[in-house]
C-alpha positions in Angstrom: -14.6 -13.3 -4.9 -14.5 -9.8 -3.4 -15.1 -8.0 -6.7 -18.0 -10.3 -7.5 -19.7 -9.3 -4.3 -19.1 -5.6 -4.9 -20.7 -5.9 -8.4 -23.8 -7.5 -7.0 -24.2 -5.2 -4.0 -23.8 -2.1 -6.2 -26.3 -3.4 -8.8 -28.9 -4.3 -6.1 -28.6 -0.9 -4.4 -28.9 1.0 -7.7 -31.9 -1.0 -8.9 -33.7 -0.3 -5.6 -33.1 3.4 -5.9 -30.8 3.6 -2.9 -27.1 4.5 -2.6 -24.2 2.5 -4.0 -22.9 0.0 -1.6 -20.1 1.0 0.7 -16.6 -0.3 0.0 -16.1 -3.9 1.3 -14.5 -4.2 4.6 -11.1 -5.9 4.8 -12.9 -8.8 6.7 -15.2 -9.7 3.8 -13.3 -12.7 2.5 -12.8 -14.0 6.1 -16.5 -13.5 6.8 -17.4 -15.4 3.7 -15.2 -18.3 4.6 -16.8 -18.4 8.1 -20.2 -18.8 6.6 -19.2 -21.3 4.0 -17.3 -23.5 6.4 -20.2 -23.5 8.9 -22.5 -24.7 6.1 -20.0 -27.3 5.0 -19.8 -28.5 8.6 -23.4 -29.7 8.3 -22.1 -32.7 6.3 -25.0 -32.7 3.9 -27.6 -30.1 3.2 -29.7 -32.3 0.9 -33.3 -31.1 0.9 -34.6 -34.6 1.8 -32.2 -34.9 4.8 -33.2 -34.1 8.4 -34.8 -30.7 9.2 -34.6 -31.3 12.9 -31.0 -32.5 13.4 -29.0 -29.4 14.5 -25.7 -31.0 13.7 -26.2 -32.6 10.3 -28.6 -32.1 7.4 -30.6 -29.4 5.8 -31.9 -28.2 9.2 -28.4 -27.6 10.3 -27.8 -25.5 7.2 -31.0 -23.5 7.8 -29.9 -22.7 11.4 -26.6 -21.4 10.0 -28.4 -19.0 7.7 -30.9 -17.9 10.3 -28.2 -17.3 12.9 -26.3 -15.0 10.5 -29.3 -13.1 9.2 -30.7 -12.6 12.7 -27.4 -11.0 13.6 -27.9 -8.6 10.7 -31.5 -8.0 11.8 -30.3 -7.1 15.3 -27.6 -4.7 14.0 -30.2 -3.0 11.8 -32.3 -2.1 14.8 -35.0 -4.4 13.5 -35.4 -2.4 10.3 -34.6 -5.7 8.5 -36.9 -8.6 9.3 -36.1 -12.3 9.1 -38.8 -14.7 7.8 -38.6 -18.5 7.9 -41.0 -19.6 5.2 -42.1 -23.1 5.9 -44.0 -24.9 3.1 -44.8 -28.3 1.7 -44.1 -29.3 -1.9 -43.8 -32.3 -4.1 -41.9 -33.0 -7.4 -40.4 -36.0 -9.2 -37.2 -35.4 -7.2 -39.2 -35.8 -4.0 -40.6 -39.1 -5.4 -43.8 -37.1 -5.9 -44.3 -37.4 -2.1 -45.1 -34.2 -0.2 -42.0 -33.1 1.8 -41.3 -30.1 4.1 -39.1 -27.3 2.9 -38.0 -24.0 4.4 -36.8 -20.8 2.8 -35.2 -18.0 4.8 -35.7 -14.3 3.8 -34.3 -11.1 5.2 -36.6 -8.2 4.2 -35.5 -4.5 4.2 -38.7 -2.5 3.6 -38.6 0.3 1.1 -38.8 3.9 2.3 -40.8 5.3 -0.7 -44.6 4.6 -0.4 -44.7 4.5 -4.2 -42.1 1.8 -4.5 -42.2 -0.1 -1.2 -44.3 -2.9 -2.8 -41.6 -3.4 -5.5 -39.1 -6.0 -4.4 -35.6 -6.5 -5.6 -34.2 -10.0 -4.7 -30.7 -11.4 -4.3 -30.7 -15.2 -3.6 -28.5 -18.2 -3.1 -29.6 -21.8 -2.5 -28.4 -23.4 0.7 -29.2 -27.0 -0.1 -26.6 -29.3 -1.6 -26.3 -32.7 -3.2 -23.7 -35.4 -3.9 -23.4 -37.0 -7.3 -26.7 -38.7 -6.9 -29.5 -36.1 -6.6 -31.7 -38.5 -4.6 -28.9 -39.5 -2.1 -29.8 -37.7 1.2 -27.2 -39.6 3.3 -23.8 -39.2 1.6 -21.7 -36.2 2.5 -22.5 -33.3 0.2 -20.4 -30.3 1.4 -21.6 -28.0 -1.4 -19.1 -25.2 -0.6 -19.2 -23.9 -4.1 -22.7 -25.1 -5.0 -24.1 -23.2 -3.3 -22.8 -22.2 0.1 -20.8 -19.5 -1.8 -24.0 -17.9 -3.2 -25.7 -18.2 0.3 -22.8 -16.3 1.7 -23.2 -13.6 -0.9 -26.9 -13.2 0.0 -26.1 -12.9 3.8 -23.2 -10.5 3.2 -25.3 -8.4 0.8 -27.9 -8.1 3.6 -25.3 -7.0 6.0 -23.8 -4.4 3.7 -27.1 -2.9 2.6 -29.0 -3.0 5.9 -27.7 0.4 7.0 -28.6 2.1 3.7 -32.1 3.3 3.0 -33.6 2.1 -0.3 -36.8 3.4 -1.9 -37.9 -0.1 -2.9 -37.9 -3.2 -0.8 -34.8 -5.5 -0.7 -35.2 -9.2 -0.2 -32.2 -11.4 0.6 -33.1 -15.0 0.3 -31.5 -18.4 1.0 -33.7 -21.1 -0.5 -33.9 -24.8 -0.3 -34.9 -27.4 -2.9 -32.9 -26.1 -5.8 -31.3 -29.4 -6.5 -34.7 -31.1 -6.3 -36.2 -29.0 -9.1 -35.9 -25.3 -8.3 -38.6 -25.8 -5.6 -37.5 -23.1 -3.2 -37.2 -20.5 -6.0 -40.7 -21.2 -7.3 -42.0 -20.9 -3.7 -40.1 -17.6 -3.3 -41.9 -16.1 -6.3 -45.2 -17.4 -5.1 -44.6 -16.0 -1.6 -43.6 -12.6 -2.9 -46.7 -12.5 -5.1 -49.0 -13.5 -2.2 -47.5 -10.8 0.0 -48.5 -8.2 -2.7 -45.0 -7.5 -4.0 -44.1 -6.9 -7.7 -40.6 -8.2 -8.5 -38.5 -5.4 -9.9 -35.4 -7.6 -10.4 -33.9 -10.9 -9.2 -30.3 -12.0 -9.0 -29.4 -15.6 -8.2 -25.8 -16.2 -7.1 -25.1 -19.8 -7.8 -21.6 -21.4 -7.8 -19.6 -18.1 -7.2 -16.8 -19.3 -4.9 -13.8 -20.0 -7.2 -12.1 -19.3 -10.5 -10.8 -22.9 -11.0 -7.6 -21.7 -12.7 -9.4 -19.7 -15.4 -7.2 -17.0 -16.9 -10.4 -14.9 -17.3 -11.4 -14.2 -13.8 -14.6 -12.2 -14.6 -17.9 -13.2 -13.1 -20.3 -14.5 -15.7 -23.8 -13.0 -15.9 -26.3 -15.1 -17.7 -29.4 -13.4 -19.1 -32.2 -14.6 -21.3 -33.6 -12.6 -24.3 -37.2 -11.5 -24.6 -39.9 -12.8 -27.0 -37.7 -11.7 -29.9 -34.8 -13.7 -28.5 -32.7 -10.6 -28.4 -33.5 -8.2 -25.6 -35.3 -8.3 -22.3 -35.5 -6.5 -18.9 -33.2 -9.1 -17.5 -30.6 -8.5 -20.2 -30.7 -4.8 -19.4 -30.1 -5.7 -15.7 -27.0 -7.6 -16.9 -25.8 -4.6 -18.8 -26.3 -2.4 -15.8 -24.1 -4.8 -13.8 -21.4 -4.5 -16.4 -21.7 -0.7 -16.3 -21.3 -0.6 -12.5 -18.5 -3.1 -12.1 -16.8 -2.6 -15.5 -16.1 -4.9 -18.4 -12.9 -6.1 -16.7 -15.0 -7.6 -13.9 -18.1 -8.8 -15.6 -18.6 -11.1 -18.6 -22.1 -11.0 -20.1 -23.4 -14.3 -21.6 -26.6 -13.8 -23.5 -28.4 -17.0 -22.8 -30.6 -18.2 -19.9 -28.0 -20.4 -18.3 -25.2 -22.8 -19.0 -25.7 -25.4 -21.8 -28.7 -27.6 -21.0 -29.0 -26.5 -17.3 -30.8 -24.0 -15.1 -30.9 -22.2 -11.8 -33.2 -20.3 -9.5 -33.6 -17.4 -11.8 -35.5 -19.6 -14.3 -38.9 -19.4 -12.6 -38.7 -15.6 -12.5 -37.6 -15.5 -16.2 -40.4 -17.8 -17.2 -42.9 -15.6 -15.4 -41.7 -12.6 -17.6 -39.7 -11.0 -14.8 -36.2 -9.5 -15.0 -33.8 -12.0 -13.5 -30.2 -13.0 -14.1 -27.6 -15.6 -12.8 -24.2 -14.7 -11.5 -21.7 -17.6 -11.6 -17.9 -18.2 -11.6 -15.8 -17.9 -14.7 -15.1 -21.7 -15.1 -17.2 -24.3 -13.4 -16.1 -27.8 -12.7 -18.2 -30.7 -11.4 -15.3 -31.6 -9.1 -15.4 -28.3 -7.3 -19.2 -28.2 -7.1 -19.9 -31.6 -5.6 -16.9 -33.9 -4.9 -14.5 -31.6 -3.0 -15.2 -29.8 0.3 -14.1 -26.6 -1.4 -14.2 -23.2 0.3 -13.6 -19.8 -1.2 -10.6 -20.2 -3.5 -8.8 -22.5 -1.0 -9.0 -26.3 -1.7 -8.6 -28.5 1.4 -5.4 -30.4 2.0 -5.3 -33.5 -0.2 -7.8 -32.3 -2.7 -7.0 -33.5 -6.2 -5.7 -30.6 -8.3 -7.0 -30.0 -11.8 -4.4 -30.4 -14.6 -3.3 -27.2 -16.2 -5.5 -26.4 -19.2 -8.0 -29.1 -18.2 -11.4 -28.9 -19.8 -14.6 -28.4 -17.8 -16.0 -31.6 -16.3 -19.0 -32.6 -18.6 -22.2 -33.6 -16.9 -23.1 -36.3 -19.5 -22.4 -37.4 -23.0 -23.6 -34.3 -24.7 -22.8 -31.4 -27.0 -20.8 -29.6 -24.3 -18.7 -32.8 -23.6 -17.9 -33.2 -27.2 -16.8 -29.6 -27.6 -14.9 -29.6 -24.4 -12.9 -32.6 -25.5 -11.7 -30.6 -28.4 -11.5 -27.1 -26.9 -9.3 -27.8 -23.9 -9.4 -25.0 -21.3 -12.4 -23.4 -22.9 -15.8 -23.1 -21.2 -18.3 -24.0 -23.8 -21.0 -22.1 -21.9 -19.3 -18.8 -22.8 -19.4 -19.2 -26.6 -21.7 -19.9 -29.5 -21.1 -22.8 -31.9 -22.4 -23.9 -35.3 -21.6 -26.9 -37.5 -21.5 -27.3 -41.2 -20.4 -29.9 -43.7 -17.6 -29.6 -46.2 -17.7 -31.6 -49.4 -14.7 -33.1 -51.2 -14.9 -30.3 -53.7 -14.5 -27.8 -50.8 -18.1 -26.6 -51.0 -19.6 -25.7 -47.6 -23.1 -26.0 -46.3 -25.0 -23.3 -44.4 -23.9 -23.3 -40.8 -26.4 -24.8 -38.4 -26.3 -23.4 -34.8 -25.5 -26.0 -32.1 -28.1 -25.5 -29.4 -28.2 -27.8 -26.5 -31.6 -29.0 -25.3 -32.6 -27.8 -21.9 -32.5 -30.6 -19.4 -35.2 -29.7 -16.9 -35.9 -32.1 -13.9 -38.5 -34.7 -14.9 -42.0 -33.3 -14.4 -40.8 -29.6 -14.2 -43.6 -27.1 -14.7 -42.8 -23.6 -15.9 -43.9 -20.7 -13.7 -46.8 -18.6 -14.7 -46.6 -14.8 -14.7 -47.6 -13.7 -11.2 -50.7 -11.6 -10.5 -50.0 -9.5 -7.4 -52.5 -10.0 -4.6 -54.0 -7.1 -2.7 -51.4 -5.9 -0.2 -51.9 -7.7 3.1 -52.2 -6.2 6.5 -48.8 -5.6 8.3 -49.4 -8.5 10.6 -49.7 -10.9 7.7 -46.8 -9.6 5.8 -44.1 -11.4 7.8 -45.3 -14.7 9.2 -43.1 -16.3 11.7 
């Protein structure tokens, strides 16, 4: 966990034209645990749960995030500013009914007038879900998915707040990810309306464990460009590998895991450089079913069998492959299939590409057109 955060912090600082992040304090893992456990204590952080209950629900999760980021704001001498972005949205996973949502941003303004309207973003989503994405009542601790990424965003803000950066840094904790990437789409919209151009975006999603993987490197997913090969996001991923080293970072040259997506997707679809950081071996058990904290399962939690395959999400390509390739994450490799005749003749191999399973009714983001920079008073609405 510690090395994953250092890679992210250094990459963000370098992209923004600032100084490399300072070495992590010895308290970093403990601080991460404190944040994650406070979020887990909310019971559920489902985006359709209560926004007003301070003890349980998504509003409780928001309060945890705001409390920690406001402490960073205070320590920075108000150089960093915390914004609660309240908005209304609808989607198939809100039953197409308008619902309230709230994102939380910590903004560290750039020091270079030529680059202060360029924003580099690190984000995690603080909402959670149980097995049923529409169930806003059942406990959904979401320690790994994605209290872990939210902790990364908060601790990145704390680490970089004392350091001047030429471009603007935005540390975000968004809601609505499980309901269709709603918070991320709003984040991109908000940045554009505030007159920012996004120079790069990192989403940290499911980053709290290794789940017994012998390869402990953080995975960095990056989509190719129009040619399917290279893109600004892929160059960002390579920069992360350069900073942290090949022994800490594993580059995976696809948008995301088989048939799934995350909060970097709206930015990629808008033609912006964006990548996803995620743990080396993901399991559905750790993501949703177990109140899992940073590398420490709770007492009584079921243990995965040695060499067990990743938990499949449905009857699909990845499930079929996982049932054969035990202990192998199918998301990390490329596969092809071909037929072999009785005479030993082989057909041309056909790549096995999983269809992307977007939420019903998902609409891709359009490339943003930056607005005229607003007045200072309108830049940070409270």
